[in-house]
The first five atom37 places (N, CA, C, CB, O) and aatype in JSON, in Angstrom:
{
  "aatype": [20, 20, 20, 20, 20, 20, 20, 20, 20, 20, 20, 20, 20, 20, 20, 20, 20, 20, 20, 20, 20, 20, 20, 20, 20, 20, 20, 20, 20, 20, 20, 20, 20, 20, 20, 20, 20, 20, 20, 20, 20, 20, 20, 20, 20, 20, 20, 20, 20, 20, 20, 20],
  "atom_mask": [
    [1, 1, 1, 1, 1],
    [1, 1, 1, 1, 1],
    [1, 1, 1, 1, 1],
    [1, 1, 1, 1, 1],
    [1, 1, 1, 1, 1],
    [1, 1, 1, 1, 1],
    [1, 1, 1, 1, 1],
    [1, 1, 1, 1, 1],
    [1, 1, 1, 1, 1],
    [1, 1, 1, 1, 1],
    [1, 1, 1, 1, 1],
    [1, 1, 1, 1, 1],
    [1, 1, 1, 1, 1],
    [1, 1, 1, 1, 1],
    [1, 1, 1, 1, 1],
    [1, 1, 1, 1, 1],
    [1, 1, 1, 1, 1],
    [1, 1, 1, 1, 1],
    [1, 1, 1, 1, 1],
    [1, 1, 1, 1, 1],
    [1, 1, 1, 1, 1],
    [1, 1, 1, 1, 1],
    [1, 1, 1, 1, 1],
    [1, 1, 1, 1, 1],
    [1, 1, 1, 1, 1],
    [1, 1, 1, 1, 1],
    [1, 1, 1, 1, 1],
    [1, 1, 1, 1, 1],
    [1, 1, 1, 1, 1],
    [1, 1, 1, 1, 1],
    [1, 1, 1, 1, 1],
    [1, 1, 1, 1, 1],
    [1, 1, 1, 1, 1],
    [1, 1, 1, 1, 1],
    [1, 1, 1, 1, 1],
    [1, 1, 1, 1, 1],
    [1, 1, 1, 1, 1],
    [1, 1, 1, 1, 1],
    [1, 1, 1, 1, 1],
    [1, 1, 1, 1, 1],
    [1, 1, 1, 1, 1],
    [1, 1, 1, 1, 1],
    [1, 1, 1, 1, 1],
    [1, 1, 1, 1, 1],
    [1, 1, 1, 1, 1],
    [1, 1, 1, 1, 1],
    [1, 1, 1, 1, 1],
    [1, 1, 1, 1, 1],
    [1, 1, 1, 1, 1],
    [1, 1, 1, 1, 1],
    [1, 1, 1, 1, 1],
    [1, 1, 1, 1, 1]
  ],
  "atom_positions": [
    [[-4.01, -7.36, 65.79], [-3.21, -8.09, 66.77], [-2.44, -9.18, 66.03], [-4.11, -8.69, 67.91], [-3.04, -9.98, 65.3]],
    [[-1.15, -9.22, 66.21], [-0.31, -10.21, 65.55], [-0.28, -11.5, 66.36], [1.13, -9.67, 65.35], [-0.24, -11.48, 67.59]],
    [[-0.29, -12.62, 65.66], [-0.17, -13.91, 66.32], [1.28, -14.17, 66.67], [-0.73, -15.03, 65.43], [2.18, -13.85, 65.9]],
    [[1.5, -14.75, 67.83], [2.86, -15.09, 68.24], [3.05, -16.59, 68.13], [3.14, -14.6, 69.68], [2.14, -17.37, 68.44]],
    [[4.22, -16.98, 67.7], [4.55, -18.39, 67.54], [5.18, -18.92, 68.82], [5.48, -18.59, 66.33], [6.01, -18.25, 69.44]],
    [[4.8, -20.11, 69.2], [5.39, -20.76, 70.37], [6.29, -21.88, 69.89], [4.29, -21.3, 71.34], [5.83, -22.78, 69.19]],
    [[7.56, -21.83, 70.24], [8.52, -22.86, 69.87], [8.78, -23.76, 71.05], [9.83, -22.25, 69.36], [9.13, -23.29, 72.13]],
    [[8.61, -25.05, 70.86], [8.86, -26.03, 71.91], [10.04, -26.89, 71.48], [7.59, -26.91, 72.18], [9.98, -27.55, 70.45]],
    [[11.13, -26.88, 72.26], [12.3, -27.67, 71.88], [12.0, -29.16, 71.92], [13.47, -27.35, 72.8], [11.25, -29.64, 72.77]],
    [[12.59, -29.88, 70.98], [12.39, -31.33, 70.91], [13.2, -32.0, 72.01], [12.8, -31.88, 69.53], [14.34, -31.61, 72.29]],
    [[12.62, -33.01, 72.62], [13.33, -33.79, 73.64], [13.1, -35.25, 73.33], [12.85, -33.42, 75.08], [11.96, -35.66, 73.11]],
    [[14.16, -36.04, 73.31], [14.04, -37.47, 73.03], [13.07, -38.13, 74.0], [15.42, -38.15, 73.11], [13.09, -37.84, 75.2]],
    [[12.22, -39.0, 73.48], [11.28, -39.72, 74.33], [9.94, -39.02, 74.48], [11.89, -39.92, 75.67], [8.99, -39.62, 74.98]],
    [[9.86, -37.78, 74.07], [8.58, -37.07, 74.16], [7.84, -37.29, 72.84], [8.78, -35.53, 74.44], [8.06, -36.57, 71.87]],
    [[6.99, -38.28, 72.83], [6.28, -38.58, 71.6], [4.86, -38.04, 71.62], [6.25, -40.05, 71.36], [4.21, -38.0, 70.58]],
    [[4.38, -37.64, 72.76], [3.03, -37.08, 72.81], [2.9, -36.1, 73.96], [2.0, -38.2, 72.95], [3.78, -35.98, 74.81]],
    [[1.81, -35.41, 73.97], [1.56, -34.37, 74.96], [1.43, -34.96, 76.36], [0.29, -33.59, 74.6], [1.86, -34.33, 77.33]],
    [[0.86, -36.15, 76.48], [0.67, -36.76, 77.8], [2.0, -36.96, 78.51], [-0.06, -38.1, 77.67], [2.12, -36.66, 79.7]],
    [[3.0, -37.46, 77.8], [4.32, -37.64, 78.4], [4.92, -36.3, 78.84], [5.27, -38.35, 77.41], [5.54, -36.21, 79.9]],
    [[4.73, -35.28, 78.03], [5.23, -33.95, 78.37], [4.57, -33.43, 79.64], [5.01, -32.98, 77.22], [5.24, -32.85, 80.49]],
    [[3.27, -33.62, 79.76], [2.56, -33.16, 80.94], [3.01, -33.9, 82.2], [1.05, -33.33, 80.75], [3.14, -33.29, 83.26]],
    [[3.25, -35.21, 82.09], [3.71, -35.98, 83.23], [5.07, -35.48, 83.69], [3.78, -37.48, 82.89], [5.29, -35.29, 84.88]],
    [[5.99, -35.26, 82.75], [7.32, -34.78, 83.13], [7.25, -33.36, 83.71], [8.26, -34.81, 81.92], [7.96, -33.04, 84.66]],
    [[6.39, -32.53, 83.15], [6.21, -31.17, 83.65], [5.72, -31.2, 85.1], [5.23, -30.38, 82.77], [6.15, -30.39, 85.92]],
    [[4.82, -32.12, 85.41], [4.26, -32.23, 86.77], [5.25, -32.88, 87.73], [2.95, -33.03, 86.74], [5.44, -32.4, 88.85]],
    [[5.9, -33.98, 87.3], [6.73, -34.76, 88.19], [8.11, -34.15, 88.44], [6.89, -36.14, 87.65], [8.72, -34.42, 89.47]],
    [[8.62, -33.36, 87.52], [9.95, -32.77, 87.68], [10.1, -31.94, 88.94], [10.27, -31.93, 86.49], [11.0, -32.21, 89.73]],
    [[9.24, -30.94, 89.16], [9.34, -30.14, 90.38], [9.11, -30.96, 91.64], [8.35, -28.99, 90.33], [9.75, -30.72, 92.67]],
    [[8.2, -31.93, 91.57], [7.92, -32.76, 92.74], [9.16, -33.57, 93.12], [6.73, -33.7, 92.46], [9.48, -33.7, 94.31]],
    [[9.85, -34.09, 92.14], [11.07, -34.85, 92.4], [12.14, -33.94, 93.03], [11.61, -35.49, 91.1], [12.84, -34.35, 93.95]],
    [[12.25, -32.7, 92.55], [13.21, -31.75, 93.1], [12.93, -31.44, 94.57], [13.21, -30.47, 92.29], [13.84, -31.39, 95.39]],
    [[11.65, -31.23, 94.89], [11.28, -30.96, 96.28], [11.59, -32.16, 97.16], [9.79, -30.6, 96.38], [12.09, -32.01, 98.28]],
    [[11.3, -33.38, 96.66], [11.59, -34.58, 97.43], [13.07, -34.71, 97.73], [11.09, -35.82, 96.68], [13.46, -35.05, 98.85]],
    [[13.91, -34.45, 96.73], [15.36, -34.52, 96.95], [15.82, -33.48, 97.97], [16.11, -34.31, 95.62], [16.66, -33.76, 98.82]],
    [[15.26, -32.28, 97.87], [15.65, -31.23, 98.79], [15.3, -31.61, 100.23], [14.97, -29.92, 98.4], [16.12, -31.44, 101.13]],
    [[14.08, -32.11, 100.45], [13.67, -32.44, 101.81], [14.38, -33.67, 102.35], [12.19, -32.65, 101.87], [14.62, -33.76, 103.55]],
    [[14.71, -34.63, 101.48], [15.51, -35.78, 101.94], [16.89, -35.31, 102.37], [15.63, -36.85, 100.83], [17.43, -35.79, 103.37]],
    [[17.48, -34.36, 101.6], [18.78, -33.82, 101.99], [18.71, -33.07, 103.3], [19.3, -32.9, 100.9], [19.61, -33.18, 104.13]],
    [[17.63, -32.31, 103.5], [17.46, -31.58, 104.75], [17.3, -32.54, 105.92], [16.24, -30.65, 104.66], [17.87, -32.31, 106.99]],
    [[16.54, -33.61, 105.73], [16.36, -34.61, 106.77], [17.7, -35.25, 107.13], [15.34, -35.7, 106.33], [18.02, -35.42, 108.31]],
    [[18.48, -35.61, 106.11], [19.79, -36.2, 106.34], [20.71, -35.24, 107.07], [20.42, -36.64, 105.02], [21.46, -35.64, 107.97]],
    [[20.67, -33.98, 106.7], [21.49, -32.96, 107.36], [21.13, -32.84, 108.84], [21.32, -31.6, 106.67], [22.02, -32.76, 109.69]],
    [[19.84, -32.84, 109.15], [19.41, -32.73, 110.54], [19.76, -33.98, 111.35], [17.92, -32.48, 110.6], [20.11, -33.88, 112.53]],
    [[19.68, -35.15, 110.72], [19.93, -36.39, 111.44], [21.41, -36.7, 111.6], [19.26, -37.54, 110.73], [21.82, -37.23, 112.63]],
    [[22.23, -36.35, 110.59], [23.65, -36.76, 110.62], [24.62, -35.6, 110.7], [23.96, -37.58, 109.39], [25.79, -35.79, 111.01]],
    [[24.14, -34.4, 110.41], [25.03, -33.23, 110.42], [25.74, -32.99, 109.1], [26.05, -33.38, 111.49], [26.51, -32.04, 108.98]],
    [[25.49, -33.84, 108.1], [26.06, -33.61, 106.77], [25.17, -34.24, 105.71], [27.49, -34.18, 106.69], [24.26, -35.02, 106.0]],
    [[25.45, -33.89, 104.46], [24.68, -34.4, 103.33], [25.62, -35.22, 102.46], [24.02, -33.23, 102.51], [26.7, -34.75, 102.08]],
    [[25.21, -36.45, 102.13], [26.06, -37.32, 101.33], [26.05, -36.91, 99.86], [25.61, -38.77, 101.46], [27.04, -37.11, 99.17]],
    [[24.96, -36.33, 99.38], [24.87, -35.91, 97.99], [25.38, -34.48, 97.86], [23.41, -36.01, 97.47], [24.83, -33.56, 98.45]],
    [[26.44, -34.3, 97.08], [27.03, -32.97, 96.93], [26.63, -32.29, 95.63], [28.54, -33.06, 97.0], [26.9, -31.1, 95.46]],
    [[26.01, -33.02, 94.71], [25.51, -32.46, 93.45], [26.58, -32.11, 92.56], [24.68, -31.28, 93.67], [26.34, -31.62, 91.46]]
  ]
}
């Protein structure tokens, strides 16, 4: 069985694994929060101020 190499791209500010894990966890959560805030705004006002 051959070993496979895992390449992880470098990102500024990632100096340790803990920071990487926090960003990995918080990134999707932030996306969901933005989506639901936009949905709430759409239901309340009929439009979304953030167009992306």
